[in-house]
N, C-alpha and C positions, 0 to 999 in steps of 0.2 A: 415783794408783794405789790400788786397794782392798787392804785387808789380808785376803787370802783365808783365811788361817788363822783369824783372828778371826771372820770371817763363818761359816766352817765350824763353829766352836764353838757357834753359835746353833742347830744342828740335832742334838739329842741322839740321834735315831734312827740317826745315822751311826756312833756309837761301837760298836766291836767288829764292824763289818761293812764290806764293800766294796759300796756301793750305786751301781749304774750303770743305773738302771731308772726314770728319771723319766717316760718315755713311758707307763709303767703307772700310777705314782703319784708325785707330788711329795712331798717331805718337809716337815714343818711346822717353821718356826723357833719358838723359844721365845716371841718377841713375839706371834706369831699365836695361840698357845694362851692366852697371858695375856690377850689382847684378847677372845677368846671367853669366857673365864671371868669377866672383868670385867663382861661384859654380864649374866651370871647373878647376880653379886654385886649389881649395880645393881637388878636385879629384886627381890631380897630387900629392899634398902634402901628402894625406892620403891613396892613392891607393884604395879609396872608402871603406876602412875598417870601416869607421864610418857611413855607410849608414843608420843605424837605427836612428841616430841623425837627418838625413834629414827629417824623418817623424815627429820628435819633432818640427823642424822648421816649417813644414807644418801646424802643429796645431796652431801656432801663426798666420799664414796667414788665416787659417780657422776662427780664432777669428776676424781678421780685416774685412773679408768679412761679417761676421755676424753683426758687428757694422754698416757697411755701409748700410745694408738692414734691420736692426732692427730684426734680428733673433738671434739664439744662435749657437755656433760653432757645437753643436751636430746635427744641422739641415743641415749642409753643407757637400757636397761631391764634389771632383774634378774629372772631366771627360775629355775625349779627345776633345770633341766638342759638339755643341748644337744638332746635329743630334743624337749622342749617348744619350744625355739627353732625347730627345723626345722618343727614343726607350724604355728607362726605363719607362717613363710615360705611353706609350702605353701598357706596360705589366701590368699596374694596373687595366685593364679592362678585364673581361671575355667576349670577343667579341662573338656575335651570329649573324646569318644571319639577315640582315635588320637593324642592329645597325648603328647609324649615328655619324659622327665626324663633329662638327660644327666649322666653322671659317669664316673669312671675305674675301670679294673680295680684290684682290691686295695683299694678304698676302705673306710672304716670302715662297719660295718653300718648306722648311721643313714642314710647317703647311699644305701646299696643298698636299704634297705627303704622309703624314703620314698614311692616311686611307688605302693606297694600301697595306701596310705591313700586315694588318689584314683583308683585304677584306671587309672593312666597306664602307658605303656610305659617300661620302664627300658632305657636304652641305655648300655652300658659300652664304653670304648675305651682304648687306650694314649694317653699324653700327646702323642706326636708325631703322632698321627692325629686329634687333637681337632677341629681346624677342619673337617675333612672330614665329621665326624659332626653338625655343626650344620645343621639343616634347617628348613624352614618349619613342621615339627611340633614343634620344640624350644621348649618353653614355659619351662623352668627348667633351670638348671645348678647342681649341688651338688658342691662340691669342698672338700677339706681343704687348708689352706695348707702343711701337711707331712703326707705320707701315713704312717699308723700302721704299715703293713706293710713298706713299702719305704724310707721316709725321703725319698721324692721331694718336692722343693720346687719346684713349677712357678712360673715367672715370670708373674704374673697381670695385671700392669698393662695391657698392651695388650689382652689377651683380654677382661677385664671391661668395658672401655670399649666394645669392639666389640659384645659381647653385649647390653649395656644399650641401645646405640644401635639394636639390632634388636628391642627390646621384650622381650627374654628376661630373666626374673628370675634374679639371681645371688645364691646363698647360699654363703658361705664359712664353714667351720668352722675356727677358729683354735686349737682345744684343744691341738694338738700343736706349737704354735709360740709363742703369746703368753706373754710372761714370759721367753722365751729369745731370741727374734728380734724385731727391730723390724718394726712394721707401721704403715702410714700409710693410714687409712681415707679421708682427704681425697684423697690421690693416686690410690689404687686404686679407691675409690668403688663398692664392691659395694652391692647392695640390702640385704643382711643380712651381718653378721659376728658369729658366735656363739662364745663361749669358755666351756667348763666349766673352772673355775679350779683344779681339784684336781691338775692335773699341773704344768705349767711355771710357773704363777702361784703355786705352793706355798701353796694355800689349802684350807680345809676343804671337804668335800662339801657341796653345797647352795648354793655360791657360783658362780653362772653369770650371765654378762651377754650381751646382744645389742645390737649397734649396728644401728640402722635408718636408712637413708639418708633425709635430710629429705624428699625427693620422695616416697619410699615411705610415710613416716610420715603425710604429709598425706592420702594416699588410702586407706590400709589401716586398717580398723576392727579392734579387738581380736577374736580368735576365742574367747576365754574371758572371761566377765564376772563381776564380783564387786563388792563394796561400794565399792572404790576405782576402779571404772571411770568413775564420774561425776566431772567436774572439780572439784566442790565437796565431795570426800570428807573434807576436813579439818574440815568443819562437823559434827562427830560428834553434837552435841546436836540437830541437825535434818537428818539425812541425806536426800538427795533420794529421793523415791519416784516411780517412773515410769521411762520410757525414759532410760538414762544419756546424759548430754551429755559427749562425749569431749573431753579436753584436746588441746593441740596437740603436746606432746612425747611421746617414747617411753615415758614413765612410764605412759601410758594402757594399756600392755600388762601392767601389774602389777595383777592383779585383787583382791588381798587382802593379808593379812599376809605378812611375809617371813621368811626363815631368818636372823633377825638375828644370832645368835651366829656363824654362818658368815660373814656379811657383815662383821661387825666384825673377824673374823679376817682376811678378805681385805683390809680397810683397812690392817691392820698389815703384811701381806705386800706390798701395793702400796707402802707406805712404805719397806720395805727395798729393793725393786726400784728405786724412784725414787732412793733414796740412793746405791745403787751406780751406777745409770745403765744403761739398756737397751743403749746402744751398747757399753759395756764388757762387759756380760753376753754380748752376741752375739759379740764378739771372743773371749771366753774359751771359750764352748761350742764354737764352730767350730774353735778351735785344738785343744781336747781331741779333738774328733771327727776332725780331720785327722791327729793323731798316731796314733789308733787305726787309721785306714785304712792308714796307712803300715806300721805294725807287723804288722797282719793280712795285708796284701798280701805281706809277706816270708814269711809262713807258707803262702802259696799260696791265700789266701782269694779267693773271687769275690764281687763286689758287684752289687747291682741297679743297672743303668744304663739310662737312658732317653734316647732322642733328643729333640731339641726344646730349647726355651729353659728351662733350669733354674738354680736358685740353690743355693749351698752349704747343706747341711742339718746339723743337730746330731744327727740320729738316724742311727746307723751300722747298716746291715744287711749281713751277710756270711754266706757259707756256706763251710765248710771241706771239702775233698774227702774223701769217705768218712766224714763225721761226721754223725750224727743230731743236728741242732741242738737239738731238744727234750730229748733225753737229756743232751747236754752242759750245757744250762742247768740241768737238774735236778742234775747232779753238782756244778756250781759252787755251787748253792744250799746243798748239804750242807756247803760250806766257808764259808758266809756271804758268798758272792759273788753278788750279785743282778743278773742281766740277764734278758732274756726270749727266747723263741723265737716267731716268727710265721711260719707256713707253713714254708718250707724254710730260713729265715734265723735266725741269731742277731741279736737286736736289742739294741744297746747305746746307752744314752741318757744321756750325762753332762750335768749342770747346773753352774751356777756354784759350787755347794758341793763339787764334786769337784775332785780335784787329780791331779798326775802320779803320786803314790804309788798312788792307786786304779787307774790304768791299768796300772802295773807289776805290781800284785798279780794283776789279771785276766789279763794277758798271760802271766805266768809260770804261772798255773794252767792256762790253755788249752794252753800248750806241753807241760806235763807230761801232761795228759790226752790230748793229741793225738799224743803220741810213741809 
Protein backbone atom coordinates (compact mmCIF):
# COMPACT_ATOMS: atom_id res chain seq x y z
CA UNK A 1 0.00 0.00 0.00
CA UNK A 2 1.39 3.39 -0.98
CA UNK A 3 2.13 6.11 1.54
CA UNK A 4 -0.22 8.68 0.03
CA UNK A 5 0.81 11.41 2.47
CA UNK A 6 4.47 11.03 1.49
CA UNK A 7 3.53 11.02 -2.20
CA UNK A 8 1.47 14.19 -1.76
CA UNK A 9 4.48 15.92 -0.20
CA UNK A 10 6.25 15.56 -3.57
CA UNK A 11 3.84 18.15 -5.05
CA UNK A 12 4.68 21.58 -3.60
CA UNK A 13 1.97 23.35 -5.60
CA UNK A 14 -0.65 21.64 -3.41
CA UNK A 15 0.47 23.48 -0.32
CA UNK A 16 -2.05 26.09 0.82
CA UNK A 17 -4.71 25.13 -1.70
CA UNK A 18 -7.32 22.52 -2.42
CA UNK A 19 -6.60 21.44 -5.97
CA UNK A 20 -9.12 19.12 -7.64
CA UNK A 21 -8.56 20.20 -11.23
CA UNK A 22 -6.20 17.72 -12.90
CA UNK A 23 -8.49 17.56 -15.95
CA UNK A 24 -7.20 21.09 -16.65
CA UNK A 25 -3.58 20.74 -15.50
CA UNK A 26 -1.74 18.07 -13.62
CA UNK A 27 0.68 19.18 -10.92
CA UNK A 28 4.40 18.47 -11.18
CA UNK A 29 6.24 16.38 -8.61
CA UNK A 30 9.59 17.61 -7.36
CA UNK A 31 11.41 14.77 -9.12
CA UNK A 32 10.02 15.91 -12.47
CA UNK A 33 11.22 19.49 -12.09
CA UNK A 34 14.62 18.23 -10.93
CA UNK A 35 14.92 15.99 -13.97
CA UNK A 36 14.15 18.85 -16.34
CA UNK A 37 16.65 21.14 -14.62
CA UNK A 38 19.28 18.40 -14.63
CA UNK A 39 19.08 18.40 -18.42
CA UNK A 40 19.92 22.11 -18.54
CA UNK A 41 22.80 21.57 -16.10
CA UNK A 42 24.07 18.77 -18.34
CA UNK A 43 23.98 21.10 -21.33
CA UNK A 44 26.19 23.55 -19.44
CA UNK A 45 28.62 20.80 -18.49
CA UNK A 46 28.90 19.25 -21.95
CA UNK A 47 28.14 22.21 -24.22
CA UNK A 48 25.51 19.85 -25.72
CA UNK A 49 28.25 17.89 -27.51
CA UNK A 50 26.67 14.67 -26.23
CA UNK A 51 23.30 15.39 -27.85
CA UNK A 52 23.08 11.99 -29.53
CA UNK A 53 23.09 10.41 -26.08
CA UNK A 54 19.93 12.34 -25.29
CA UNK A 55 18.16 10.24 -27.90
CA UNK A 56 19.45 7.10 -26.19
CA UNK A 57 17.86 8.34 -22.98
CA UNK A 58 14.67 9.03 -24.92
CA UNK A 59 14.51 5.38 -25.92
CA UNK A 60 14.34 4.48 -22.22
CA UNK A 61 11.37 6.83 -21.84
CA UNK A 62 9.81 5.27 -24.93
CA UNK A 63 10.06 1.88 -23.21
CA UNK A 64 8.44 3.26 -20.03
CA UNK A 65 5.52 4.65 -22.02
CA UNK A 66 5.13 1.31 -23.77
CA UNK A 67 4.96 -0.53 -20.44
CA UNK A 68 2.31 1.86 -19.17
CA UNK A 69 -0.03 1.29 -22.14
CA UNK A 70 0.94 -2.32 -22.92
CA UNK A 71 2.58 -1.63 -26.26
CA UNK A 72 6.17 -1.91 -27.44
CA UNK A 73 8.69 0.89 -27.66
CA UNK A 74 8.74 0.56 -31.45
CA UNK A 75 5.08 1.70 -31.44
CA UNK A 76 5.81 5.02 -29.69
CA UNK A 77 6.67 8.43 -31.15
CA UNK A 78 7.05 11.71 -29.26
CA UNK A 79 5.28 14.73 -30.73
CA UNK A 80 4.77 18.39 -29.71
CA UNK A 81 1.09 18.10 -28.74
CA UNK A 82 -2.13 16.19 -29.35
CA UNK A 83 -3.17 18.46 -32.22
CA UNK A 84 -0.01 17.44 -34.06
CA UNK A 85 -0.85 13.80 -33.31
CA UNK A 86 -4.34 14.16 -34.77
CA UNK A 87 -2.83 15.70 -37.89
CA UNK A 88 -0.70 12.60 -38.35
CA UNK A 89 -3.76 10.40 -37.94
CA UNK A 90 -5.78 12.47 -40.43
CA UNK A 91 -3.09 11.84 -43.03
CA UNK A 92 -3.79 8.10 -42.85
CA UNK A 93 -7.00 8.56 -44.88
CA UNK A 94 -7.24 9.35 -48.60
CA UNK A 95 -10.14 11.73 -48.10
CA UNK A 96 -12.76 12.20 -50.81
CA UNK A 97 -15.81 14.44 -51.13
CA UNK A 98 -18.60 13.21 -48.92
CA UNK A 99 -16.36 11.31 -46.50
CA UNK A 100 -17.27 11.53 -42.84
CA UNK A 101 -15.36 11.82 -39.57
CA UNK A 102 -17.41 10.53 -36.63
CA UNK A 103 -17.11 11.69 -33.04
CA UNK A 104 -19.30 12.35 -30.00
CA UNK A 105 -21.22 15.37 -28.77
CA UNK A 106 -19.28 17.41 -26.18
CA UNK A 107 -15.91 16.16 -27.48
CA UNK A 108 -12.68 18.10 -27.06
CA UNK A 109 -12.26 20.71 -29.84
CA UNK A 110 -9.38 18.80 -31.46
CA UNK A 111 -11.78 16.03 -32.40
CA UNK A 112 -14.48 18.52 -33.44
CA UNK A 113 -12.17 20.61 -35.61
CA UNK A 114 -10.22 17.83 -37.30
CA UNK A 115 -12.60 17.34 -40.22
CA UNK A 116 -12.13 20.95 -41.37
CA UNK A 117 -8.50 20.31 -42.31
CA UNK A 118 -9.54 17.77 -44.96
CA UNK A 119 -12.96 19.19 -45.93
CA UNK A 120 -14.75 16.12 -44.62
CA UNK A 121 -18.15 16.09 -42.98
CA UNK A 122 -18.21 16.01 -39.20
CA UNK A 123 -20.82 13.73 -37.67
CA UNK A 124 -21.50 14.04 -33.94
CA UNK A 125 -23.77 11.80 -31.92
CA UNK A 126 -24.48 10.49 -28.43
CA UNK A 127 -22.61 7.43 -27.27
CA UNK A 128 -25.63 5.13 -27.16
CA UNK A 129 -26.41 6.02 -30.81
CA UNK A 130 -22.85 5.56 -32.05
CA UNK A 131 -23.24 2.29 -33.95
CA UNK A 132 -26.17 3.63 -35.97
CA UNK A 133 -24.07 6.57 -37.20
CA UNK A 134 -21.32 4.42 -38.69
CA UNK A 135 -21.97 4.35 -42.44
CA UNK A 136 -20.23 3.51 -45.69
CA UNK A 137 -18.99 7.11 -45.72
CA UNK A 138 -17.35 6.90 -42.28
CA UNK A 139 -13.61 6.97 -42.88
CA UNK A 140 -12.35 7.89 -39.43
CA UNK A 141 -13.53 7.86 -35.82
CA UNK A 142 -11.94 10.22 -33.29
CA UNK A 143 -12.81 9.78 -29.62
CA UNK A 144 -11.47 10.59 -26.18
CA UNK A 145 -11.03 7.74 -23.75
CA UNK A 146 -12.59 10.07 -21.15
CA UNK A 147 -14.62 13.07 -22.25
CA UNK A 148 -13.33 16.40 -20.97
CA UNK A 149 -16.80 17.96 -20.66
CA UNK A 150 -18.92 15.13 -19.29
CA UNK A 151 -16.48 12.60 -17.83
CA UNK A 152 -17.97 9.92 -20.12
CA UNK A 153 -15.68 6.88 -20.36
CA UNK A 154 -16.95 4.71 -23.20
CA UNK A 155 -16.10 1.01 -23.25
CA UNK A 156 -14.13 0.92 -26.49
CA UNK A 157 -12.78 -2.61 -26.84
CA UNK A 158 -15.60 -4.10 -28.93
CA UNK A 159 -16.17 -0.93 -30.94
CA UNK A 160 -12.54 -0.40 -31.98
CA UNK A 161 -12.17 -3.94 -33.27
CA UNK A 162 -15.37 -3.69 -35.28
CA UNK A 163 -14.44 -0.32 -36.77
CA UNK A 164 -10.97 -1.40 -37.80
CA UNK A 165 -12.46 -4.57 -39.28
CA UNK A 166 -14.51 -2.31 -41.57
CA UNK A 167 -11.42 -0.36 -42.65
CA UNK A 168 -12.25 2.71 -40.54
CA UNK A 169 -9.27 4.51 -38.99
CA UNK A 170 -9.61 4.79 -35.21
CA UNK A 171 -7.92 7.66 -33.34
CA UNK A 172 -8.17 7.74 -29.56
CA UNK A 173 -7.10 10.69 -27.43
CA UNK A 174 -6.07 9.45 -23.98
CA UNK A 175 -5.09 12.83 -22.54
CA UNK A 176 -7.92 12.72 -19.97
CA UNK A 177 -7.18 9.21 -18.73
CA UNK A 178 -3.59 8.05 -19.22
CA UNK A 179 -1.71 8.22 -15.93
CA UNK A 180 -4.90 7.77 -13.91
CA UNK A 181 -6.67 4.84 -15.57
CA UNK A 182 -5.22 1.68 -17.04
CA UNK A 183 -5.23 1.34 -20.84
CA UNK A 184 -4.16 -1.64 -22.91
CA UNK A 185 -3.24 -0.78 -26.50
CA UNK A 186 -2.65 -4.43 -27.33
CA UNK A 187 -6.17 -5.44 -26.25
CA UNK A 188 -8.04 -2.41 -27.61
CA UNK A 189 -5.76 -2.00 -30.65
CA UNK A 190 -6.63 1.45 -32.03
CA UNK A 191 -4.78 2.72 -35.07
CA UNK A 192 -3.60 5.69 -33.00
CA UNK A 193 -3.58 6.50 -29.29
CA UNK A 194 -2.30 9.99 -28.42
CA UNK A 195 -1.66 11.50 -25.01
CA UNK A 196 -0.66 15.04 -24.09
CA UNK A 197 1.05 14.24 -20.79
CA UNK A 198 0.58 17.54 -18.95
CA UNK A 199 -2.63 16.41 -17.26
CA UNK A 200 -2.92 12.97 -15.63
CA UNK A 201 0.64 11.97 -16.50
CA UNK A 202 1.82 14.93 -14.35
CA UNK A 203 4.44 16.00 -16.92
CA UNK A 204 5.59 19.31 -18.40
CA UNK A 205 4.02 20.83 -21.48
CA UNK A 206 5.70 19.64 -24.64
CA UNK A 207 5.71 15.99 -23.57
CA UNK A 208 3.27 14.19 -25.83
CA UNK A 209 3.35 10.69 -27.24
CA UNK A 210 1.44 8.74 -29.85
CA UNK A 211 1.06 5.00 -30.15
CA UNK A 212 0.80 3.86 -33.77
CA UNK A 213 -0.51 0.36 -34.40
CA UNK A 214 2.19 -1.75 -36.12
CA UNK A 215 -0.02 -2.36 -39.16
CA UNK A 216 -0.64 1.37 -39.53
CA UNK A 217 3.03 2.16 -38.99
CA UNK A 218 4.03 -0.14 -41.84
CA UNK A 219 1.87 1.68 -44.35
CA UNK A 220 1.78 5.30 -43.16
CA UNK A 221 4.58 7.64 -44.18
CA UNK A 222 5.36 10.70 -42.04
CA UNK A 223 3.38 13.83 -42.91
CA UNK A 224 6.10 16.18 -41.59
CA UNK A 225 9.70 15.67 -42.68
CA UNK A 226 12.99 16.74 -41.16
CA UNK A 227 16.58 15.64 -40.77
CA UNK A 228 15.60 12.68 -38.58
CA UNK A 229 13.14 11.35 -41.14
CA UNK A 230 15.88 9.30 -42.78
CA UNK A 231 16.65 6.03 -41.03
CA UNK A 232 20.38 6.86 -40.94
CA UNK A 233 19.91 10.15 -39.09
CA UNK A 234 22.40 9.23 -36.36
CA UNK A 235 25.22 9.46 -38.91
CA UNK A 236 25.48 13.21 -38.33
CA UNK A 237 28.91 13.49 -39.97
CA UNK A 238 27.38 12.37 -43.26
CA UNK A 239 23.63 12.93 -43.24
CA UNK A 240 21.73 11.44 -46.15
CA UNK A 241 20.98 13.91 -48.95
CA UNK A 242 18.02 13.02 -51.12
CA UNK A 243 14.63 11.42 -50.56
CA UNK A 244 14.46 10.16 -46.96
CA UNK A 245 14.48 6.42 -46.37
CA UNK A 246 12.02 5.81 -43.58
CA UNK A 247 12.69 3.40 -40.74
CA UNK A 248 10.26 0.75 -39.59
CA UNK A 249 9.35 2.02 -36.11
CA UNK A 250 7.11 4.92 -35.06
CA UNK A 251 10.25 6.99 -34.41
CA UNK A 252 10.07 7.93 -38.10
CA UNK A 253 7.26 10.37 -37.16
CA UNK A 254 9.73 12.48 -35.16
CA UNK A 255 11.19 14.87 -37.75
CA UNK A 256 13.81 16.70 -35.70
CA UNK A 257 15.00 17.79 -32.29
CA UNK A 258 12.78 17.11 -29.31
CA UNK A 259 11.57 18.99 -26.23
CA UNK A 260 14.20 17.20 -24.19
CA UNK A 261 13.71 19.01 -20.88
CA UNK A 262 10.00 18.17 -20.92
CA UNK A 263 10.69 14.58 -21.92
CA UNK A 264 13.29 14.09 -19.21
CA UNK A 265 10.65 15.44 -16.84
CA UNK A 266 8.12 12.95 -18.18
CA UNK A 267 10.63 10.13 -17.61
CA UNK A 268 10.70 11.05 -13.92
CA UNK A 269 6.90 11.29 -13.75
CA UNK A 270 6.59 7.89 -15.39
CA UNK A 271 8.97 6.52 -12.81
CA UNK A 272 6.71 7.76 -10.01
CA UNK A 273 3.58 6.38 -11.69
CA UNK A 274 5.33 3.06 -12.24
CA UNK A 275 6.52 2.94 -8.63
CA UNK A 276 2.98 3.45 -7.30
CA UNK A 277 1.40 1.21 -9.92
CA UNK A 278 -1.32 2.20 -12.37
CA UNK A 279 -3.74 -0.34 -10.88
CA UNK A 280 -3.43 1.23 -7.44
CA UNK A 281 -3.69 4.73 -8.92
CA UNK A 282 -6.88 3.80 -10.77
CA UNK A 283 -8.44 2.36 -7.64
CA UNK A 284 -7.62 5.53 -5.70
CA UNK A 285 -8.95 8.05 -8.23
CA UNK A 286 -12.14 6.09 -8.80
CA UNK A 287 -12.72 5.80 -5.06
CA UNK A 288 -12.29 9.56 -4.59
CA UNK A 289 -14.63 10.23 -7.53
CA UNK A 290 -17.23 7.83 -6.17
CA UNK A 291 -17.17 9.60 -2.79
CA UNK A 292 -17.71 12.94 -4.52
CA UNK A 293 -20.69 11.65 -6.48
CA UNK A 294 -22.31 10.24 -3.35
CA UNK A 295 -21.90 13.49 -1.39
CA UNK A 296 -22.99 15.72 -4.27
CA UNK A 297 -26.04 13.54 -4.92
CA UNK A 298 -27.08 14.15 -1.31
CA UNK A 299 -27.07 17.89 -2.14
CA UNK A 300 -29.42 17.30 -5.06
CA UNK A 301 -26.78 17.38 -7.79
CA UNK A 302 -27.55 16.03 -11.23
CA UNK A 303 -24.91 14.16 -13.23
CA UNK A 304 -24.27 13.60 -16.89
CA UNK A 305 -25.53 10.15 -17.69
CA UNK A 306 -25.26 8.24 -20.94
CA UNK A 307 -26.92 5.08 -22.11
CA UNK A 308 -24.66 2.44 -23.56
CA UNK A 309 -21.65 0.52 -22.36
CA UNK A 310 -19.58 2.84 -20.15
CA UNK A 311 -16.85 2.39 -17.55
CA UNK A 312 -16.34 4.27 -14.26
CA UNK A 313 -14.66 7.65 -14.70
CA UNK A 314 -12.39 9.69 -12.43
CA UNK A 315 -13.83 12.98 -13.75
CA UNK A 316 -16.95 14.05 -11.86
CA UNK A 317 -19.35 16.38 -13.66
CA UNK A 318 -22.33 17.67 -11.71
CA UNK A 319 -24.84 20.51 -11.79
CA UNK A 320 -26.59 21.80 -8.69
CA UNK A 321 -30.16 23.07 -9.01
CA UNK A 322 -30.34 26.83 -9.33
CA UNK A 323 -26.55 27.23 -9.36
CA UNK A 324 -24.43 28.86 -12.07
CA UNK A 325 -21.54 26.40 -12.28
CA UNK A 326 -19.07 28.91 -13.70
CA UNK A 327 -19.85 31.43 -10.96
CA UNK A 328 -19.56 28.77 -8.26
CA UNK A 329 -16.17 27.66 -9.59
CA UNK A 330 -15.02 31.29 -9.53
CA UNK A 331 -16.15 31.77 -5.93
CA UNK A 332 -14.39 28.56 -4.90
CA UNK A 333 -11.18 29.76 -6.58
CA UNK A 334 -11.30 32.86 -4.39
CA UNK A 335 -10.93 30.44 -1.45
CA UNK A 336 -8.02 28.61 -3.13
CA UNK A 337 -10.28 25.70 -4.02
CA UNK A 338 -9.63 24.78 -7.62
CA UNK A 339 -12.13 22.99 -9.83
CA UNK A 340 -13.51 23.88 -13.27
CA UNK A 341 -16.79 24.60 -14.98
CA UNK A 342 -17.46 23.10 -18.39
CA UNK A 343 -20.75 24.00 -20.05
CA UNK A 344 -23.43 23.65 -17.37
CA UNK A 345 -21.36 21.35 -15.18
CA UNK A 346 -18.96 21.64 -12.33
CA UNK A 347 -16.00 19.48 -13.26
CA UNK A 348 -14.07 17.97 -10.36
CA UNK A 349 -11.05 15.84 -11.17
CA UNK A 350 -9.09 14.26 -8.29
CA UNK A 351 -5.77 12.53 -8.90
CA UNK A 352 -3.74 10.20 -6.70
CA UNK A 353 -2.15 13.16 -4.89
CA UNK A 354 -5.55 14.18 -3.54
CA UNK A 355 -7.07 12.88 -0.33
CA UNK A 356 -10.30 12.81 1.64
CA UNK A 357 -9.45 16.11 3.34
CA UNK A 358 -9.48 17.81 -0.07
CA UNK A 359 -12.93 16.43 -0.73
CA UNK A 360 -14.17 17.56 2.68
CA UNK A 361 -12.92 21.14 2.15
CA UNK A 362 -14.56 21.33 -1.27
CA UNK A 363 -17.86 19.87 -0.15
CA UNK A 364 -18.06 22.12 2.91
CA UNK A 365 -17.44 25.18 0.75
CA UNK A 366 -20.07 24.12 -1.79
CA UNK A 367 -22.62 23.55 0.97
CA UNK A 368 -21.94 27.01 2.40
CA UNK A 369 -22.12 28.76 -0.96
CA UNK A 370 -25.15 26.75 -2.04
CA UNK A 371 -27.16 27.30 1.15
